[in-house]
N, CA, C and O atoms as a Maestro MAE file, in Angstrom:
{
 s_m_m2io_version
 :::
 2.0.0
}

f_m_ct {
 s_m_title
 :::
 protein
 m_atom[348] {
  # First column is atom index #
  i_m_mmod_type
  r_m_x_coord
  r_m_y_coord
  r_m_z_coord
  i_m_residue_number
  s_m_chain_name
  s_m_pdb_residue_name
  s_m_pdb_atom_name
  i_m_atomic_number
  :::
  1 25 102.624 115.764 132.150 1 A "MET " " N  " 7
  2 3 102.101 115.973 130.817 1 A "MET " " CA " 6
  3 2 100.579 116.055 130.847 1 A "MET " " C  " 6
  4 15 99.969 116.657 129.964 1 A "MET " " O  " 8
  5 25 99.966 115.450 131.865 2 A "GLY " " N  " 7
  6 3 98.510 115.502 131.949 2 A "GLY " " CA " 6
  7 2 97.843 114.539 130.991 2 A "GLY " " C  " 6
  8 15 98.503 113.808 130.252 2 A "GLY " " O  " 8
  9 25 96.538 114.554 131.020 3 A "ARG " " N  " 7
  10 3 95.755 113.654 130.172 3 A "ARG " " CA " 6
  11 2 95.853 114.098 128.728 3 A "ARG " " C  " 6
  12 15 95.741 115.285 128.423 3 A "ARG " " O  " 8
  13 25 96.062 113.141 127.842 4 A "VAL " " N  " 7
  14 3 96.098 113.411 126.408 4 A "VAL " " CA " 6
  15 2 94.795 112.897 125.818 4 A "VAL " " C  " 6
  16 15 94.561 111.689 125.781 4 A "VAL " " O  " 8
  17 25 93.951 113.804 125.360 5 A "ASN " " N  " 7
  18 3 92.668 113.407 124.792 5 A "ASN " " CA " 6
  19 2 92.859 112.744 123.441 5 A "ASN " " C  " 6
  20 15 93.831 113.010 122.734 5 A "ASN " " O  " 8
  21 25 91.919 111.877 123.091 6 A "HIS " " N  " 7
  22 3 91.928 111.173 121.817 6 A "HIS " " CA " 6
  23 2 90.665 111.540 121.041 6 A "HIS " " C  " 6
  24 15 89.579 111.638 121.613 6 A "HIS " " O  " 8
  25 25 90.816 111.737 119.754 7 A "ASP " " N  " 7
  26 3 89.697 112.040 118.866 7 A "ASP " " CA " 6
  27 2 89.855 111.220 117.604 7 A "ASP " " C  " 6
  28 15 90.911 110.636 117.359 7 A "ASP " " O  " 8
  29 25 88.794 111.176 116.797 8 A "LEU " " N  " 7
  30 3 88.874 110.476 115.521 8 A "LEU " " CA " 6
  31 2 89.839 111.202 114.596 8 A "LEU " " C  " 6
  32 15 89.728 112.407 114.369 8 A "LEU " " O  " 8
  33 25 90.784 110.441 114.071 9 A "ILE " " N  " 7
  34 3 91.717 110.944 113.062 9 A "ILE " " CA " 6
  35 2 91.613 109.940 111.920 9 A "ILE " " C  " 6
  36 15 92.155 108.838 111.995 9 A "ILE " " O  " 8
  37 25 90.916 110.333 110.872 10 A "GLY " " N  " 7
  38 3 90.594 109.361 109.828 10 A "GLY " " CA " 6
  39 2 89.553 108.395 110.370 10 A "GLY " " C  " 6
  40 15 88.481 108.816 110.805 10 A "GLY " " O  " 8
  41 25 89.859 107.103 110.347 11 A "GLU " " N  " 7
  42 3 88.919 106.088 110.833 11 A "GLU " " CA " 6
  43 2 89.315 105.525 112.190 11 A "GLU " " C  " 6
  44 15 88.691 104.580 112.671 11 A "GLU " " O  " 8
  45 25 90.348 106.095 112.817 12 A "GLN " " N  " 7
  46 3 90.822 105.576 114.099 12 A "GLN " " CA " 6
  47 2 90.861 106.670 115.138 12 A "GLN " " C  " 6
  48 15 90.929 107.856 114.815 12 A "GLN " " O  " 8
  49 25 90.817 106.248 116.413 13 A "LEU " " N  " 7
  50 3 91.048 107.197 117.493 13 A "LEU " " CA " 6
  51 2 92.547 107.464 117.589 13 A "LEU " " C  " 6
  52 15 93.355 106.542 117.480 13 A "LEU " " O  " 8
  53 25 92.906 108.696 117.789 14 A "GLY " " N  " 7
  54 3 94.317 109.036 117.926 14 A "GLY " " CA " 6
  55 2 94.508 110.150 118.937 14 A "GLY " " C  " 6
  56 15 93.599 110.939 119.196 14 A "GLY " " O  " 8
  57 25 95.697 110.200 119.502 15 A "ALA " " N  " 7
  58 3 96.037 111.242 120.471 15 A "ALA " " CA " 6
  59 2 96.078 112.596 119.768 15 A "ALA " " C  " 6
  60 15 96.420 112.694 118.589 15 A "ALA " " O  " 8
  61 25 95.726 113.626 120.514 16 A "ASP " " N  " 7
  62 3 95.722 114.997 120.016 16 A "ASP " " CA " 6
  63 2 97.068 115.312 119.361 16 A "ASP " " C  " 6
  64 15 98.086 115.361 120.051 16 A "ASP " " O  " 8
  65 25 97.094 115.529 118.032 17 A "PRO " " N  " 7
  66 3 98.363 115.709 117.311 17 A "PRO " " CA " 6
  67 2 99.214 116.867 117.841 17 A "PRO " " C  " 6
  68 15 100.440 116.765 117.860 17 A "PRO " " O  " 8
  69 25 98.586 117.959 118.268 18 A "GLU " " N  " 7
  70 3 99.345 119.097 118.789 18 A "GLU " " CA " 6
  71 2 100.090 118.703 120.068 18 A "GLU " " C  " 6
  72 15 101.256 119.058 120.244 18 A "GLU " " O  " 8
  73 25 99.414 117.965 120.963 19 A "ARG " " N  " 7
  74 3 100.055 117.508 122.199 19 A "ARG " " CA " 6
  75 2 101.166 116.521 121.883 19 A "ARG " " C  " 6
  76 15 102.231 116.566 122.499 19 A "ARG " " O  " 8
  77 25 100.926 115.627 120.924 20 A "VAL " " N  " 7
  78 3 101.937 114.625 120.559 20 A "VAL " " CA " 6
  79 2 103.200 115.314 120.058 20 A "VAL " " C  " 6
  80 15 104.304 114.913 120.425 20 A "VAL " " O  " 8
  81 25 103.056 116.336 119.233 21 A "GLU " " N  " 7
  82 3 104.226 117.062 118.719 21 A "GLU " " CA " 6
  83 2 105.025 117.679 119.856 21 A "GLU " " C  " 6
  84 15 106.255 117.645 119.847 21 A "GLU " " O  " 8
  85 25 104.329 118.242 120.833 22 A "GLN " " N  " 7
  86 3 105.020 118.834 121.977 22 A "GLN " " CA " 6
  87 2 105.755 117.762 122.779 22 A "GLN " " C  " 6
  88 15 106.894 117.968 123.198 22 A "GLN " " O  " 8
  89 25 105.111 116.629 122.989 23 A "VAL " " N  " 7
  90 3 105.723 115.519 123.726 23 A "VAL " " CA " 6
  91 2 106.973 115.031 122.995 23 A "VAL " " C  " 6
  92 15 107.990 114.749 123.629 23 A "VAL " " O  " 8
  93 25 106.906 114.931 121.673 24 A "LYS " " N  " 7
  94 3 108.052 114.449 120.888 24 A "LYS " " CA " 6
  95 2 109.263 115.363 121.036 24 A "LYS " " C  " 6
  96 15 110.401 114.912 120.911 24 A "LYS " " O  " 8
  97 25 109.021 116.651 121.302 25 A "ARG " " N  " 7
  98 3 110.135 117.593 121.498 25 A "ARG " " CA " 6
  99 2 110.803 117.403 122.860 25 A "ARG " " C  " 6
  100 15 111.976 117.734 123.036 25 A "ARG " " O  " 8
  101 25 110.047 116.869 123.817 26 A "ASN " " N  " 7
  102 3 110.531 116.822 125.195 26 A "ASN " " CA " 6
  103 2 110.898 115.440 125.714 26 A "ASN " " C  " 6
  104 15 111.625 115.330 126.702 26 A "ASN " " O  " 8
  105 25 110.419 114.399 125.082 27 A "LEU " " N  " 7
  106 3 110.664 113.050 125.589 27 A "LEU " " CA " 6
  107 2 111.401 112.201 124.557 27 A "LEU " " C  " 6
  108 15 111.332 112.451 123.354 27 A "LEU " " O  " 8
  109 25 112.094 111.211 125.052 28 A "GLU " " N  " 7
  110 3 112.896 110.328 124.204 28 A "GLU " " CA " 6
  111 2 112.004 109.338 123.445 28 A "GLU " " C  " 6
  112 15 111.015 108.831 123.974 28 A "GLU " " O  " 8
  113 25 112.382 109.084 122.203 29 A "HIS " " N  " 7
  114 3 111.716 108.081 121.364 29 A "HIS " " CA " 6
  115 2 112.407 106.733 121.517 29 A "HIS " " C  " 6
  116 15 113.633 106.682 121.624 29 A "HIS " " O  " 8
  117 25 111.662 105.661 121.529 30 A "HIS " " N  " 7
  118 3 112.231 104.314 121.506 30 A "HIS " " CA " 6
  119 2 111.577 103.561 120.360 30 A "HIS " " C  " 6
  120 15 110.353 103.435 120.311 30 A "HIS " " O  " 8
  121 25 112.389 103.060 119.440 31 A "TYR " " N  " 7
  122 3 111.879 102.285 118.319 31 A "TYR " " CA " 6
  123 2 112.044 100.807 118.643 31 A "TYR " " C  " 6
  124 15 113.087 100.382 119.141 31 A "TYR " " O  " 8
  125 25 111.009 100.031 118.355 32 A "VAL " " N  " 7
  126 3 111.029 98.588 118.633 32 A "VAL " " CA " 6
  127 2 110.769 97.861 117.327 32 A "VAL " " C  " 6
  128 15 109.685 97.966 116.752 32 A "VAL " " O  " 8
  129 25 111.772 97.121 116.859 33 A "GLU " " N  " 7
  130 3 111.584 96.298 115.674 33 A "GLU " " CA " 6
  131 2 111.260 94.889 116.130 33 A "GLU " " C  " 6
  132 15 111.923 94.340 117.009 33 A "GLU " " O  " 8
  133 25 110.233 94.310 115.522 34 A "MET " " N  " 7
  134 3 109.776 92.998 115.958 34 A "MET " " CA " 6
  135 2 109.728 92.042 114.777 34 A "MET " " C  " 6
  136 15 109.616 92.447 113.620 34 A "MET " " O  " 8
  137 25 109.817 90.771 115.108 35 A "LYS " " N  " 7
  138 3 109.715 89.718 114.097 35 A "LYS " " CA " 6
  139 2 108.310 89.136 114.138 35 A "LYS " " C  " 6
  140 15 107.585 89.318 115.116 35 A "LYS " " O  " 8
  141 25 107.934 88.446 113.092 36 A "ALA " " N  " 7
  142 3 106.627 87.782 113.043 36 A "ALA " " CA " 6
  143 2 106.470 86.889 114.264 36 A "ALA " " C  " 6
  144 15 107.362 86.108 114.593 36 A "ALA " " O  " 8
  145 25 105.329 87.011 114.931 37 A "GLY " " N  " 7
  146 3 105.060 86.200 116.118 37 A "GLY " " CA " 6
  147 2 105.475 86.851 117.418 37 A "GLY " " C  " 6
  148 15 105.114 86.355 118.484 37 A "GLY " " O  " 8
  149 25 106.230 87.958 117.374 38 A "ASP " " N  " 7
  150 3 106.630 88.657 118.600 38 A "ASP " " CA " 6
  151 2 105.426 89.348 119.226 38 A "ASP " " C  " 6
  152 15 104.454 89.673 118.546 38 A "ASP " " O  " 8
  153 25 105.510 89.565 120.530 39 A "ILE " " N  " 7
  154 3 104.459 90.229 121.282 39 A "ILE " " CA " 6
  155 2 105.072 91.399 122.047 39 A "ILE " " C  " 6
  156 15 106.183 91.297 122.566 39 A "ILE " " O  " 8
  157 25 104.350 92.493 122.111 40 A "LEU " " N  " 7
  158 3 104.797 93.661 122.857 40 A "LEU " " CA " 6
  159 2 103.702 94.049 123.839 40 A "LEU " " C  " 6
  160 15 102.560 94.283 123.443 40 A "LEU " " O  " 8
  161 25 104.054 94.116 125.127 41 A "TYR " " N  " 7
  162 3 103.140 94.581 126.170 41 A "TYR " " CA " 6
  163 2 103.604 95.958 126.617 41 A "TYR " " C  " 6
  164 15 104.802 96.191 126.783 41 A "TYR " " O  " 8
  165 25 102.663 96.868 126.812 42 A "PHE " " N  " 7
  166 3 103.030 98.168 127.348 42 A "PHE " " CA " 6
  167 2 101.858 98.765 128.106 42 A "PHE " " C  " 6
  168 15 100.716 98.333 127.946 42 A "PHE " " O  " 8
  169 25 102.146 99.751 128.924 43 A "HIS " " N  " 7
  170 3 101.137 100.427 129.741 43 A "HIS " " CA " 6
  171 2 100.166 101.171 128.833 43 A "HIS " " C  " 6
  172 15 100.557 101.705 127.795 43 A "HIS " " O  " 8
  173 25 98.901 101.203 129.231 44 A "CYS " " N  " 7
  174 3 97.873 101.829 128.394 44 A "CYS " " CA " 6
  175 2 98.068 103.339 128.224 44 A "CYS " " C  " 6
  176 15 97.519 103.919 127.286 44 A "CYS " " O  " 8
  177 25 98.829 103.985 129.099 45 A "ASN " " N  " 7
  178 3 99.060 105.422 128.964 45 A "ASN " " CA " 6
  179 2 100.306 105.761 128.152 45 A "ASN " " C  " 6
  180 15 100.655 106.933 128.010 45 A "ASN " " O  " 8
  181 25 100.973 104.749 127.622 46 A "LEU " " N  " 7
  182 3 102.156 104.998 126.800 46 A "LEU " " CA " 6
  183 2 101.725 105.480 125.419 46 A "LEU " " C  " 6
  184 15 100.946 104.810 124.741 46 A "LEU " " O  " 8
  185 25 102.226 106.629 125.005 47 A "LEU " " N  " 7
  186 3 101.961 107.078 123.637 47 A "LEU " " CA " 6
  187 2 102.705 106.150 122.693 47 A "LEU " " C  " 6
  188 15 103.903 105.917 122.854 47 A "LEU " " O  " 8
  189 25 101.998 105.628 121.718 48 A "HIS " " N  " 7
  190 3 102.607 104.647 120.821 48 A "HIS " " CA " 6
  191 2 101.982 104.765 119.430 48 A "HIS " " C  " 6
  192 15 100.894 105.313 119.250 48 A "HIS " " O  " 8
  193 25 102.702 104.238 118.478 49 A "THR " " N  " 7
  194 3 102.209 104.202 117.094 49 A "THR " " CA " 6
  195 2 102.905 103.053 116.392 49 A "THR " " C  " 6
  196 15 103.877 102.499 116.905 49 A "THR " " O  " 8
  197 25 102.413 102.704 115.237 50 A "SER " " N  " 7
  198 3 103.110 101.707 114.424 50 A "SER " " CA " 6
  199 2 103.007 102.125 112.967 50 A "SER " " C  " 6
  200 15 102.052 102.781 112.552 50 A "SER " " O  " 8
  201 25 104.003 101.732 112.213 51 A "ASP " " N  " 7
  202 3 104.031 102.078 110.800 51 A "ASP " " CA " 6
  203 2 103.021 101.218 110.043 51 A "ASP " " C  " 6
  204 15 102.513 100.227 110.568 51 A "ASP " " O  " 8
  205 25 102.745 101.605 108.831 52 A "GLN " " N  " 7
  206 3 101.816 100.873 107.978 52 A "GLN " " CA " 6
  207 2 102.295 99.434 107.783 52 A "GLN " " C  " 6
  208 15 103.494 99.191 107.644 52 A "GLN " " O  " 8
  209 25 101.373 98.494 107.773 53 A "ASN " " N  " 7
  210 3 101.693 97.101 107.503 53 A "ASN " " CA " 6
  211 2 101.828 96.935 105.986 53 A "ASN " " C  " 6
  212 15 100.826 96.923 105.270 53 A "ASN " " O  " 8
  213 25 103.048 96.808 105.504 54 A "SER " " N  " 7
  214 3 103.281 96.701 104.060 54 A "SER " " CA " 6
  215 2 103.446 95.249 103.621 54 A "SER " " C  " 6
  216 15 103.806 94.995 102.471 54 A "SER " " O  " 8
  217 25 103.190 94.290 104.513 55 A "SER " " N  " 7
  218 3 103.313 92.875 104.156 55 A "SER " " CA " 6
  219 2 102.009 92.378 103.536 55 A "SER " " C  " 6
  220 15 101.013 93.101 103.492 55 A "SER " " O  " 8
  221 25 102.029 91.160 103.068 56 A "ASP " " N  " 7
  222 3 100.832 90.528 102.511 56 A "ASP " " CA " 6
  223 2 99.984 89.861 103.593 56 A "ASP " " C  " 6
  224 15 98.967 89.239 103.286 56 A "ASP " " O  " 8
  225 25 100.396 89.986 104.855 57 A "PHE " " N  " 7
  226 3 99.721 89.305 105.950 57 A "PHE " " CA " 6
  227 2 99.025 90.309 106.867 57 A "PHE " " C  " 6
  228 15 99.465 91.449 107.013 57 A "PHE " " O  " 8
  229 25 97.929 89.861 107.482 58 A "ARG " " N  " 7
  230 3 97.217 90.703 108.445 58 A "ARG " " CA " 6
  231 2 98.070 90.964 109.669 58 A "ARG " " C  " 6
  232 15 98.914 90.145 110.032 58 A "ARG " " O  " 8
  233 25 97.854 92.076 110.290 59 A "ARG " " N  " 7
  234 3 98.447 92.368 111.595 59 A "ARG " " CA " 6
  235 2 97.332 92.175 112.621 59 A "ARG " " C  " 6
  236 15 96.311 92.863 112.585 59 A "ARG " " O  " 8
  237 25 97.543 91.237 113.525 60 A "TRP " " N  " 7
  238 3 96.532 90.948 114.536 60 A "TRP " " CA " 6
  239 2 96.838 91.728 115.806 60 A "TRP " " C  " 6
  240 15 97.994 91.839 116.214 60 A "TRP " " O  " 8
  241 25 95.792 92.269 116.427 61 A "VAL " " N  " 7
  242 3 95.939 93.032 117.655 61 A "VAL " " CA " 6
  243 2 94.926 92.507 118.664 61 A "VAL " " C  " 6
  244 15 93.758 92.301 118.335 61 A "VAL " " O  " 8
  245 25 95.376 92.297 119.880 62 A "LEU " " N  " 7
  246 3 94.492 91.926 120.971 62 A "LEU " " CA " 6
  247 2 94.657 92.979 122.057 62 A "LEU " " C  " 6
  248 15 95.749 93.160 122.595 62 A "LEU " " O  " 8
  249 25 93.582 93.666 122.374 63 A "ILE " " N  " 7
  250 3 93.628 94.685 123.410 63 A "ILE " " CA " 6
  251 2 92.855 94.163 124.617 63 A "ILE " " C  " 6
  252 15 91.674 93.831 124.515 63 A "ILE " " O  " 8
  253 25 93.527 94.097 125.750 64 A "VAL " " N  " 7
  254 3 92.916 93.630 126.985 64 A "VAL " " CA " 6
  255 2 92.980 94.765 127.994 64 A "VAL " " C  " 6
  256 15 94.038 95.361 128.199 64 A "VAL " " O  " 8
  257 25 91.858 95.062 128.619 65 A "ALA " " N  " 7
  258 3 91.820 96.123 129.624 65 A "ALA " " CA " 6
  259 2 91.180 95.582 130.893 65 A "ALA " " C  " 6
  260 15 90.150 94.909 130.843 65 A "ALA " " O  " 8
  261 25 91.794 95.880 132.023 66 A "PHE " " N  " 7
  262 3 91.272 95.466 133.317 66 A "PHE " " CA " 6
  263 2 90.860 96.704 134.100 66 A "PHE " " C  " 6
  264 15 91.460 97.769 133.958 66 A "PHE " " O  " 8
  265 25 89.851 96.557 134.909 67 A "ASN " " N  " 7
  266 3 89.331 97.676 135.671 67 A "ASN " " CA " 6
  267 2 88.824 97.161 137.016 67 A "ASN " " C  " 6
  268 15 88.255 96.072 137.081 67 A "ASN " " O  " 8
  269 25 89.019 97.914 138.068 68 A "LYS " " N  " 7
  270 3 88.478 97.543 139.372 68 A "LYS " " CA " 6
  271 2 86.955 97.669 139.357 68 A "LYS " " C  " 6
  272 15 86.410 98.573 138.724 68 A "LYS " " O  " 8
  273 25 86.268 96.759 140.057 69 A "LYS " " N  " 7
  274 3 84.809 96.861 140.100 69 A "LYS " " CA " 6
  275 2 84.367 98.152 140.776 69 A "LYS " " C  " 6
  276 15 83.260 98.629 140.528 69 A "LYS " " O  " 8
  277 25 85.213 98.722 141.625 70 A "SER " " N  " 7
  278 3 84.872 99.982 142.287 70 A "SER " " CA " 6
  279 2 84.972 101.182 141.338 70 A "SER " " C  " 6
  280 15 84.592 102.294 141.707 70 A "SER " " O  " 8
  281 25 85.479 100.965 140.118 71 A "ASN " " N  " 7
  282 3 85.645 102.043 139.142 71 A "ASN " " CA " 6
  283 2 84.578 101.953 138.049 71 A "ASN " " C  " 6
  284 15 84.856 102.215 136.879 71 A "ASN " " O  " 8
  285 25 83.356 101.581 138.439 72 A "ASP " " N  " 7
  286 3 82.251 101.468 137.484 72 A "ASP " " CA " 6
  287 2 81.928 102.843 136.891 72 A "ASP " " C  " 6
  288 15 81.979 103.842 137.608 72 A "ASP " " O  " 8
  289 25 81.596 102.914 135.597 73 A "PRO " " N  " 7
  290 3 81.190 104.204 135.027 73 A "PRO " " CA " 6
  291 2 79.919 104.714 135.713 73 A "PRO " " C  " 6
  292 15 79.014 103.933 136.009 73 A "PRO " " O  " 8
  293 25 79.855 106.000 135.958 74 A "TYR " " N  " 7
  294 3 78.661 106.556 136.593 74 A "TYR " " CA " 6
  295 2 77.645 107.013 135.552 74 A "TYR " " C  " 6
  296 15 76.485 107.248 135.892 74 A "TYR " " O  " 8
  297 25 78.058 107.145 134.285 75 A "LEU " " N  " 7
  298 3 77.151 107.478 133.185 75 A "LEU " " CA " 6
  299 2 77.093 106.304 132.223 75 A "LEU " " C  " 6
  300 15 78.039 105.521 132.133 75 A "LEU " " O  " 8
  301 25 75.979 106.180 131.501 76 A "GLU " " N  " 7
  302 3 75.907 105.163 130.449 76 A "GLU " " CA " 6
  303 2 77.026 105.443 129.449 76 A "GLU " " C  " 6
  304 15 77.253 106.588 129.056 76 A "GLU " " O  " 8
  305 25 77.710 104.394 129.051 77 A "HIS " " N  " 7
  306 3 78.928 104.557 128.266 77 A "HIS " " CA " 6
  307 2 79.109 103.321 127.409 77 A "HIS " " C  " 6
  308 15 78.444 102.310 127.638 77 A "HIS " " O  " 8
  309 25 80.003 103.382 126.415 78 A "HIS " " N  " 7
  310 3 80.246 102.196 125.585 78 A "HIS " " CA " 6
  311 2 81.044 101.123 126.329 78 A "HIS " " C  " 6
  312 15 81.109 99.980 125.878 78 A "HIS " " O  " 8
  313 25 81.651 101.480 127.466 79 A "HIS " " N  " 7
  314 3 82.315 100.474 128.297 79 A "HIS " " CA " 6
  315 2 81.259 99.843 129.205 79 A "HIS " " C  " 6
  316 15 80.442 100.556 129.787 79 A "HIS " " O  " 8
  317 25 81.267 98.525 129.331 80 A "PRO " " N  " 7
  318 3 80.229 97.880 130.142 80 A "PRO " " CA " 6
  319 2 80.405 98.159 131.630 80 A "PRO " " C  " 6
  320 15 81.507 98.428 132.108 80 A "PRO " " O  " 8
  321 25 79.290 98.086 132.345 81 A "LYS " " N  " 7
  322 3 79.334 98.192 133.802 81 A "LYS " " CA " 6
  323 2 79.837 96.872 134.373 81 A "LYS " " C  " 6
  324 15 79.847 95.848 133.689 81 A "LYS " " O  " 8
  325 25 80.253 96.910 135.630 82 A "TYR " " N  " 7
  326 3 80.745 95.708 136.299 82 A "TYR " " CA " 6
  327 2 79.652 94.643 136.351 82 A "TYR " " C  " 6
  328 15 78.523 94.917 136.759 82 A "TYR " " O  " 8
  329 25 79.996 93.440 135.940 83 A "THR " " N  " 7
  330 3 79.082 92.302 136.009 83 A "THR " " CA " 6
  331 2 79.836 91.159 136.664 83 A "THR " " C  " 6
  332 15 80.845 90.698 136.129 83 A "THR " " O  " 8
  333 25 79.356 90.686 137.832 84 A "PRO " " N  " 7
  334 3 80.067 89.583 138.482 84 A "PRO " " CA " 6
  335 2 79.983 88.308 137.640 84 A "PRO " " C  " 6
  336 15 78.969 88.042 136.995 84 A "PRO " " O  " 8
  337 25 81.060 87.531 137.656 85 A "MET " " N  " 7
  338 3 81.089 86.248 136.962 85 A "MET " " CA " 6
  339 2 80.773 85.144 137.959 85 A "MET " " C  " 6
  340 15 81.278 85.153 139.082 85 A "MET " " O  " 8
  341 25 79.956 84.215 137.561 86 A "THR " " N  " 7
  342 3 79.612 83.103 138.425 86 A "THR " " CA " 6
  343 2 80.234 81.828 137.859 86 A "THR " " C  " 6
  344 15 80.112 81.528 136.672 86 A "THR " " O  " 8
  345 25 80.899 81.094 138.736 87 A "MET " " N  " 7
  346 3 81.524 79.835 138.296 87 A "MET " " CA " 6
  347 2 80.479 78.737 138.280 87 A "MET " " C  " 6
  348 15 80.788 77.595 137.941 87 A "MET " " O  " 8
  :::
 }
 m_bond[347] {
  # First column is bond index #
  i_m_from
  i_m_to
  i_m_order
  :::
  1 1 2 1
  2 2 3 1
  3 3 4 2
  4 3 5 1
  5 5 6 1
  6 6 7 1
  7 7 8 2
  8 7 9 1
  9 9 10 1
  10 10 11 1
  11 11 12 2
  12 11 13 1
  13 13 14 1
  14 14 15 1
  15 15 16 2
  16 15 17 1
  17 17 18 1
  18 18 19 1
  19 19 20 2
  20 19 21 1
  21 21 22 1
  22 22 23 1
  23 23 24 2
  24 23 25 1
  25 25 26 1
  26 26 27 1
  27 27 28 2
  28 27 29 1
  29 29 30 1
  30 30 31 1
  31 31 32 2
  32 31 33 1
  33 33 34 1
  34 34 35 1
  35 35 36 2
  36 35 37 1
  37 37 38 1
  38 38 39 1
  39 39 40 2
  40 39 41 1
  41 41 42 1
  42 42 43 1
  43 43 44 2
  44 43 45 1
  45 45 46 1
  46 46 47 1
  47 47 48 2
  48 47 49 1
  49 49 50 1
  50 50 51 1
  51 51 52 2
  52 51 53 1
  53 53 54 1
  54 54 55 1
  55 55 56 2
  56 55 57 1
  57 57 58 1
  58 58 59 1
  59 59 60 2
  60 59 61 1
  61 61 62 1
  62 62 63 1
  63 63 64 2
  64 63 65 1
  65 65 66 1
  66 66 67 1
  67 67 68 2
  68 67 69 1
  69 69 70 1
  70 70 71 1
  71 71 72 2
  72 71 73 1
  73 73 74 1
  74 74 75 1
  75 75 76 2
  76 75 77 1
  77 77 78 1
  78 78 79 1
  79 79 80 2
  80 79 81 1
  81 81 82 1
  82 82 83 1
  83 83 84 2
  84 83 85 1
  85 85 86 1
  86 86 87 1
  87 87 88 2
  88 87 89 1
  89 89 90 1
  90 90 91 1
  91 91 92 2
  92 91 93 1
  93 93 94 1
  94 94 95 1
  95 95 96 2
  96 95 97 1
  97 97 98 1
  98 98 99 1
  99 99 100 2
  100 99 101 1
  101 101 102 1
  102 102 103 1
  103 103 104 2
  104 103 105 1
  105 105 106 1
  106 106 107 1
  107 107 108 2
  108 107 109 1
  109 109 110 1
  110 110 111 1
  111 111 112 2
  112 111 113 1
  113 113 114 1
  114 114 115 1
  115 115 116 2
  116 115 117 1
  117 117 118 1
  118 118 119 1
  119 119 120 2
  120 119 121 1
  121 121 122 1
  122 122 123 1
  123 123 124 2
  124 123 125 1
  125 125 126 1
  126 126 127 1
  127 127 128 2
  128 127 129 1
  129 129 130 1
  130 130 131 1
  131 131 132 2
  132 131 133 1
  133 133 134 1
  134 134 135 1
  135 135 136 2
  136 135 137 1
  137 137 138 1
  138 138 139 1
  139 139 140 2
  140 139 141 1
  141 141 142 1
  142 142 143 1
  143 143 144 2
  144 143 145 1
  145 145 146 1
  146 146 147 1
  147 147 148 2
  148 147 149 1
  149 149 150 1
  150 150 151 1
  151 151 152 2
  152 151 153 1
  153 153 154 1
  154 154 155 1
  155 155 156 2
  156 155 157 1
  157 157 158 1
  158 158 159 1
  159 159 160 2
  160 159 161 1
  161 161 162 1
  162 162 163 1
  163 163 164 2
  164 163 165 1
  165 165 166 1
  166 166 167 1
  167 167 168 2
  168 167 169 1
  169 169 170 1
  170 170 171 1
  171 171 172 2
  172 171 173 1
  173 173 174 1
  174 174 175 1
  175 175 176 2
  176 175 177 1
  177 177 178 1
  178 178 179 1
  179 179 180 2
  180 179 181 1
  181 181 182 1
  182 182 183 1
  183 183 184 2
  184 183 185 1
  185 185 186 1
  186 186 187 1
  187 187 188 2
  188 187 189 1
  189 189 190 1
  190 190 191 1
  191 191 192 2
  192 191 193 1
  193 193 194 1
  194 194 195 1
  195 195 196 2
  196 195 197 1
  197 197 198 1
  198 198 199 1
  199 199 200 2
  200 199 201 1
  201 201 202 1
  202 202 203 1
  203 203 204 2
  204 203 205 1
  205 205 206 1
  206 206 207 1
  207 207 208 2
  208 207 209 1
  209 209 210 1
  210 210 211 1
  211 211 212 2
  212 211 213 1
  213 213 214 1
  214 214 215 1
  215 215 216 2
  216 215 217 1
  217 217 218 1
  218 218 219 1
  219 219 220 2
  220 219 221 1
  221 221 222 1
  222 222 223 1
  223 223 224 2
  224 223 225 1
  225 225 226 1
  226 226 227 1
  227 227 228 2
  228 227 229 1
  229 229 230 1
  230 230 231 1
  231 231 232 2
  232 231 233 1
  233 233 234 1
  234 234 235 1
  235 235 236 2
  236 235 237 1
  237 237 238 1
  238 238 239 1
  239 239 240 2
  240 239 241 1
  241 241 242 1
  242 242 243 1
  243 243 244 2
  244 243 245 1
  245 245 246 1
  246 246 247 1
  247 247 248 2
  248 247 249 1
  249 249 250 1
  250 250 251 1
  251 251 252 2
  252 251 253 1
  253 253 254 1
  254 254 255 1
  255 255 256 2
  256 255 257 1
  257 257 258 1
  258 258 259 1
  259 259 260 2
  260 259 261 1
  261 261 262 1
  262 262 263 1
  263 263 264 2
  264 263 265 1
  265 265 266 1
  266 266 267 1
  267 267 268 2
  268 267 269 1
  269 269 270 1
  270 270 271 1
  271 271 272 2
  272 271 273 1
  273 273 274 1
  274 274 275 1
  275 275 276 2
  276 275 277 1
  277 277 278 1
  278 278 279 1
  279 279 280 2
  280 279 281 1
  281 281 282 1
  282 282 283 1
  283 283 284 2
  284 283 285 1
  285 285 286 1
  286 286 287 1
  287 287 288 2
  288 287 289 1
  289 289 290 1
  290 290 291 1
  291 291 292 2
  292 291 293 1
  293 293 294 1
  294 294 295 1
  295 295 296 2
  296 295 297 1
  297 297 298 1
  298 298 299 1
  299 299 300 2
  300 299 301 1
  301 301 302 1
  302 302 303 1
  303 303 304 2
  304 303 305 1
  305 305 306 1
  306 306 307 1
  307 307 308 2
  308 307 309 1
  309 309 310 1
  310 310 311 1
  311 311 312 2
  312 311 313 1
  313 313 314 1
  314 314 315 1
  315 315 316 2
  316 315 317 1
  317 317 318 1
  318 318 319 1
  319 319 320 2
  320 319 321 1
  321 321 322 1
  322 322 323 1
  323 323 324 2
  324 323 325 1
  325 325 326 1
  326 326 327 1
  327 327 328 2
  328 327 329 1
  329 329 330 1
  330 330 331 1
  331 331 332 2
  332 331 333 1
  333 333 334 1
  334 334 335 1
  335 335 336 2
  336 335 337 1
  337 337 338 1
  338 338 339 1
  339 339 340 2
  340 339 341 1
  341 341 342 1
  342 342 343 1
  343 343 344 2
  344 343 345 1
  345 345 346 1
  346 346 347 1
  347 347 348 2
  :::
 }
}
């Protein structure tokens, strides 16, 4: 499928809608219903979405990304460069 670029769609980054439509024609959909307090982990390259939060409660999201120190950005970028941690 190759790299799927992301651009601003409204106020959020989203996958290229034209590519997503093509993917939806060719790949299987899996729906995951969750209860309050459930956690879902998935690979960062998985195309995913969630429906609008229609409850009276906030939806909390924690995004964690790991990167090898050898994969430092070569251009100035909004992602930080590798910084060693000292104990």
